[in-house]
C-alpha positions in Angstrom: -72.2 9.2 -36.1 -70.2 12.4 -36.4 -67.4 11.1 -34.2 -65.0 13.6 -35.9 -66.6 16.3 -33.8 -65.7 14.6 -30.6 -62.2 13.7 -31.7 -61.4 17.1 -33.0 -62.9 18.6 -29.9 -60.8 16.5 -27.6 -57.6 17.3 -29.6 -58.4 21.0 -29.6 -59.1 21.0 -25.9 -55.9 19.1 -25.1 -53.9 21.5 -27.4 -55.5 24.6 -25.9 -54.3 23.8 -22.4 -51.0 22.3 -23.5 -50.1 25.4 -25.4 -51.2 27.7 -22.5 -48.3 26.3 -20.4 -44.6 27.4 -20.6 -43.0 25.1 -23.2 -39.5 26.4 -22.8 -37.0 24.3 -21.0 -36.4 25.2 -17.3 -33.1 25.6 -15.6 -31.3 22.2 -15.4 -31.3 22.1 -11.6 -35.1 21.8 -11.6 -37.1 18.7 -12.6 -40.9 19.0 -12.9 -43.8 16.8 -13.7 -47.0 18.3 -15.0 -50.3 16.4 -14.7 -53.6 17.1 -16.3 -56.8 15.2 -15.6 -59.5 15.7 -18.2 -63.2 14.9 -18.4 -65.1 15.5 -21.5 -68.9 14.9 -22.0 -70.5 15.2 -25.5 -74.2 15.0 -26.2 -75.5 15.2 -29.8 -78.8 14.8 -31.7 -80.0 15.4 -35.2 -82.0 13.8 -38.0 -79.6 13.2 -40.9 -77.7 10.0 -40.1 -75.4 8.8 -42.8 -75.9 5.3 -41.5 -79.4 5.3 -42.7 -78.8 7.3 -45.9 -79.0 10.9 -44.8 -82.2 10.6 -42.7 -82.8 9.3 -39.2 -81.5 9.8 -35.7 -77.9 11.1 -35.0 -78.3 10.8 -31.3 -74.9 10.2 -29.6 -73.5 10.4 -26.1 -69.8 10.2 -25.2 -68.0 10.2 -21.8 -64.3 10.8 -22.2 -61.9 10.7 -19.2 -58.3 11.4 -20.1 -54.8 11.9 -18.6 -51.9 14.0 -19.7 -48.5 13.7 -18.0 -45.4 15.8 -19.0 -42.0 15.3 -17.4 -39.3 17.8 -17.8 -35.7 16.9 -16.7 -33.0 19.3 -17.8 -33.3 19.7 -21.6 -35.4 16.6 -22.1 -39.2 16.6 -22.0 -41.4 13.4 -22.0 -45.1 13.5 -22.4 -47.9 10.8 -22.2 -51.5 11.3 -23.2 -54.1 8.6 -22.8 -57.8 8.1 -22.3 -61.0 6.3 -23.3 -64.2 7.4 -25.0 -67.3 5.5 -23.9 -69.8 5.9 -26.7 -73.6 5.3 -27.0 -74.9 5.9 -30.5 -78.5 5.3 -31.7 -77.3 6.1 -35.2 -74.7 3.3 -35.3 -77.3 1.0 -33.8 -79.1 1.2 -37.2 -76.3 -0.6 -39.0 -78.4 -3.8 -38.2 -81.8 -2.1 -37.8 -81.9 -3.8 -34.4 -82.7 -1.7 -31.4 -80.1 -2.1 -28.6 -77.8 -4.2 -30.8 -74.2 -4.6 -30.0 -73.3 -1.6 -32.2 -75.2 0.8 -30.0 -72.4 0.9 -27.4 -68.7 1.2 -28.1 -65.4 2.4 -26.6 -62.4 4.0 -28.0 -59.0 3.9 -26.3 -56.0 6.0 -27.2 -52.4 6.6 -26.1 -49.6 8.9 -27.3 -46.0 9.1 -26.1 -43.8 12.1 -27.0 -40.2 13.2 -26.4 -38.5 16.5 -27.1 -35.1 18.0 -26.4 -33.9 21.6 -26.4 -30.6 22.7 -28.1 -28.6 25.9 -28.6 -29.6 27.5 -25.3 -33.2 26.6 -25.6 -33.6 28.3 -29.0 -34.3 25.0 -30.8 -36.6 22.2 -29.7 -36.8 19.0 -31.6 -39.2 16.2 -30.8 -41.3 13.3 -31.9 -43.7 10.7 -30.7 -45.9 7.7 -31.5 -49.3 6.5 -30.4 -52.4 4.4 -31.2 -56.1 4.5 -31.1 -58.4 1.5 -31.1 -62.2 1.1 -31.5 -64.4 -1.8 -32.7 -64.3 -0.5 -36.3 -60.7 0.7 -36.6 -57.2 0.6 -35.3 -54.9 3.6 -35.9 -51.2 4.1 -35.4 -49.7 7.6 -35.3 -46.2 9.0 -35.7 -45.4 12.6 -35.0 -42.3 14.8 -35.6 -42.0 18.4 -34.6 -39.5 21.3 -34.4 -39.7 24.7 -32.8 -37.3 27.6 -33.1 -37.1 30.7 -30.9 -34.6 33.4 -32.0 -32.5 35.1 -29.4 -34.7 38.2 -29.3 -37.6 35.9 -28.2 -40.1 38.0 -30.1 -41.0 35.3 -32.7 -41.5 31.6 -32.6 -41.4 29.3 -35.7 -42.8 25.7 -35.6 -43.1 22.7 -37.9 -45.2 19.6 -37.2 -45.5 16.4 -39.3 -48.1 13.7 -38.4 -48.7 10.3 -40.0 -51.7 8.1 -39.3 -52.1 4.5 -40.5 -55.6 3.2 -40.1 -57.1 -0.3 -40.4 -60.9 0.1 -40.8 -62.0 -3.5 -40.2 -64.7 -4.2 -37.6 -64.7 -6.8 -34.8 -61.2 -6.2 -33.5 -62.3 -6.9 -29.9 -64.8 -9.7 -30.5 -65.0 -11.3 -33.9 -62.8 -12.0 -37.0 -61.6 -8.8 -38.6 -63.7 -7.7 -41.6 -65.3 -4.6 -43.0 -68.8 -4.2 -41.7 -71.6 -3.2 -44.1 -75.3 -2.4 -43.5 -77.2 -5.6 -42.8 -79.1 -5.8 -46.1 -75.9 -5.1 -48.1 -73.7 -7.9 -46.9 -74.3 -10.1 -49.9 -71.0 -9.0 -51.4 -67.7 -7.3 -50.6 -68.0 -3.6 -51.6 -64.4 -2.8 -51.1 -61.2 -4.7 -51.7 -59.1 -2.4 -49.4 -59.4 -1.7 -45.7 -56.5 0.7 -44.9 -56.4 4.4 -44.9 -53.2 6.5 -44.5 -53.0 10.2 -43.6 -50.0 12.5 -43.9 -50.4 15.9 -42.3 -48.0 18.8 -42.3 -48.5 22.1 -40.5 -46.2 25.0 -39.9 -46.4 28.6 -38.8 -45.1 31.4 -36.7 -46.2 33.7 -33.9 -44.9 37.2 -33.5 -45.0 39.5 -30.4 -45.9 43.0 -31.4 -45.3 45.5 -28.7 -46.4 44.7 -25.1 -50.1 44.0 -25.9 -50.4 42.0 -29.1 -49.4 38.6 -30.5 -50.2 37.5 -34.1 -49.8 34.1 -35.7 -49.9 32.8 -39.3 -50.5 29.1 -39.9 -50.5 26.7 -42.9 -51.7 23.1 -43.0 -51.6 20.5 -45.7 -52.7 16.9 -45.6 -53.0 14.0 -48.0 -55.1 10.8 -47.5 -55.1 7.6 -49.5 -56.9 4.3 -49.2 -60.5 3.6 -48.0 -62.0 7.0 -47.4 -65.6 5.7 -47.6 -67.3 4.6 -44.4 -68.5 1.0 -45.2 -71.6 1.1 -43.0 -73.0 4.3 -44.5 -76.0 3.7 -46.8 -76.9 5.7 -49.9 -80.4 5.7 -51.4 -80.7 6.6 -55.1 -83.5 8.4 -57.0 -84.7 5.0 -58.5 -85.0 3.6 -54.9 -81.9 1.4 -55.3 -79.4 1.1 -52.4 -75.6 1.0 -52.1 -72.8 1.5 -49.7 -71.2 5.0 -49.7 -68.4 5.3 -52.3 -65.8 8.1 -52.3 -62.5 8.5 -54.1 -59.4 6.8 -52.7 -57.4 9.9 -52.2 -58.0 13.4 -50.8 -55.9 16.5 -50.5 -56.7 19.3 -48.0 -55.1 22.7 -47.4 -55.9 25.3 -44.7 -54.6 28.7 -43.7 -55.1 30.5 -40.4 -54.4 33.9 -38.8 -54.7 34.7 -35.1 -54.5 37.9 -33.2 -54.4 38.0 -29.4 -54.7 41.4 -27.8 -54.2 42.4 -24.2 -56.6 45.2 -23.1 -55.6 46.8 -19.9 -54.6 44.4 -17.2 -57.8 42.4 -17.0 -59.0 41.5 -20.5 -57.5 39.4 -23.3 -59.1 39.1 -26.7 -58.3 36.0 -28.8 -59.3 35.9 -32.4 -58.6 33.5 -35.3 -59.7 33.3 -38.9 -59.3 30.0 -41.0 -59.8 29.1 -44.6 -60.1 25.4 -45.7 -60.3 23.7 -49.1 -60.0 20.2 -50.5 -60.3 18.3 -53.8 -63.8 17.1 -52.9 -64.5 20.7 -53.8 -65.4 21.7 -50.3 -64.5 25.2 -49.3 -64.9 26.5 -45.8 -64.1 29.6 -43.7 -64.3 30.0 -39.9 -64.0 32.7 -37.3 -63.1 32.0 -33.6 -63.3 34.5 -30.7 -62.6 34.2 -27.0 -62.6 36.8 -24.4 -60.7 36.2 -21.1 -61.6 38.4 -18.2 -59.4 38.4 -15.1 -61.9 38.8 -12.3 -59.4 38.4 -9.6 -55.7 37.2 -9.4 -57.0 33.6 -9.2 -60.3 33.6 -11.2 -60.8 34.4 -14.9 -63.8 33.7 -17.2 -65.3 34.7 -20.4 -67.3 33.7 -23.5 -66.1 32.0 -26.7 -67.7 31.8 -30.1 -67.1 30.1 -33.4 -68.8 30.6 -36.8 -68.1 28.3 -39.8 -69.4 28.4 -43.3 -69.0 25.5 -45.8 -70.2 24.7 -49.3 -71.1 21.1 -50.3 -68.9 18.4 -51.8 -69.7 17.5 -55.4 -70.2 13.9 -54.2 -73.0 14.8 -51.7 -76.8 14.5 -52.2 -79.6 14.1 -49.7 -81.7 10.9 -49.2 -83.0 9.5 -52.5 -81.6 12.3 -54.7 -78.4 10.6 -56.1 -78.7 9.7 -59.8 -78.2 5.9 -60.1 -75.3 6.2 -62.6 -73.0 8.2 -60.3 -69.5 6.9 -59.7 -69.0 8.5 -56.3 -71.8 9.3 -53.8 -72.5 10.0 -50.2 -75.4 11.3 -48.1 -73.1 12.2 -45.1 -74.1 15.7 -44.1 -70.6 16.4 -42.9 -69.9 16.9 -46.6 -72.9 19.0 -47.4 -73.4 22.8 -47.5 -74.0 24.2 -44.0 -73.2 26.8 -41.4 -72.3 26.1 -37.8 -72.4 28.2 -34.7 -70.6 27.4 -31.4 -71.2 29.5 -28.3 -69.9 28.9 -24.8 -68.3 29.9 -21.6 -64.9 29.3 -20.0 -64.1 29.6 -16.3 -60.7 29.1 -14.8 -59.5 29.0 -11.2 -55.7 29.4 -10.9 -54.4 29.4 -7.3 -50.8 28.6 -8.4 -50.1 27.6 -4.9 -48.3 24.7 -3.3 -50.4 22.1 -1.6 -47.3 20.5 -0.1 -43.5 20.9 -0.4 -43.4 20.0 -4.1 -47.0 19.8 -5.3 -48.2 22.9 -7.2 -51.9 23.3 -8.0 -51.9 25.3 -11.3 -55.5 25.6 -12.3 -59.0 24.1 -12.6 -60.8 24.9 -15.8 -64.4 24.4 -16.9 -65.5 24.9 -20.5 -69.1 24.6 -21.9 -70.1 24.9 -25.6 -73.3 24.7 -27.4 -73.0 23.6 -31.1 -75.6 24.1 -33.8 -75.6 23.3 -37.5 -78.1 24.5 -40.1 -79.1 20.9 -40.9 -80.6 20.6 -37.4 -77.6 18.9 -35.8 -76.8 20.2 -32.3 -74.6 19.2 -29.4 -73.7 20.2 -25.8 -70.0 19.8 -24.9 -68.8 19.9 -21.3 -65.1 19.8 -20.4 -63.2 19.9 -17.1 -59.4 20.0 -16.6 -57.4 19.8 -13.4 -53.8 20.8 -13.8 -51.0 20.3 -11.2 -47.2 20.0 -11.1 -44.5 18.3 -9.0 -41.3 20.2 -8.6 -38.0 18.5 -7.5 -35.0 20.6 -6.9 -31.6 19.3 -7.9 -29.8 21.2 -5.1 
């Protein structure tokens, strides 16, 4: 179903706008509440569904309204994120091989509450949070801890984040008794005796201001997963025409490195570049390059293109439809684990009046983002995102 693209896209989009705001603490006499309203629309199609063994439709449509609220009061900051994804998936519909079955439509709800506090004259910020995500086939709880340090010269920022996710992958949470769901013809036995998956993610890095026009950043990420890493409703067809449920190891370690360079050209153009390298013990290696150009057309309007290229080799556990030897221990026909290249090209447009609509209500910006995604296995997607950002200011005088 390729839901990871939607989830990662949503997270990245939230993070993009959250990081574009001033994260330092304001003077204590000012309280402010920042509000972002997000709408995300994702349309996908392809012909290598893992639900049907690496062949068949991957058609997917998702509508995702969301809300982000951040309240700053003195040295304390409180943040709430929440939303829902309304999903229509022809691919998941094929779990039962019944057109318009209950699995065709689904919804995912999520919520996260964060708190942070600044210390030592705003040079140190410590925080944490918790949240959850629920869908028909899983329930996830999340815990997050973070630290940020800004030296007195304010030319460099160091950060450290730790995230933990605890997932229950049983189906039927909203309607039926909890159980793992398998393809309809493979329900004659229980393929797995576990149903939980735990993820521990660590990322750190620094950003450095160089002169008046350049900012660079270096990042490191490490994660470890354990538990049920297979998707129970993914089929695998073998070379001898036998059939089984996807089976992957019960642990996975991933590492990633990143480097960014933002450059200010004149007074109207900003170039944002990032290079990433990824590896894991499924023997997947990947490298990506991101670029975004921001052009200031007027004091209130900016726009520009963005582009991403990613190259990945295939996992040792992957093989296409009907090409797995029947004696393999681990096997999948999920093309997310295959060898491919991806291309993402799009346009951003931002209107930033930064003007008060009333005594205390500040209209910060309205941002539109469109992306076209293409993968060399014929998967493609259109992604539309819209963000409205405003702020309430309350003076302590």
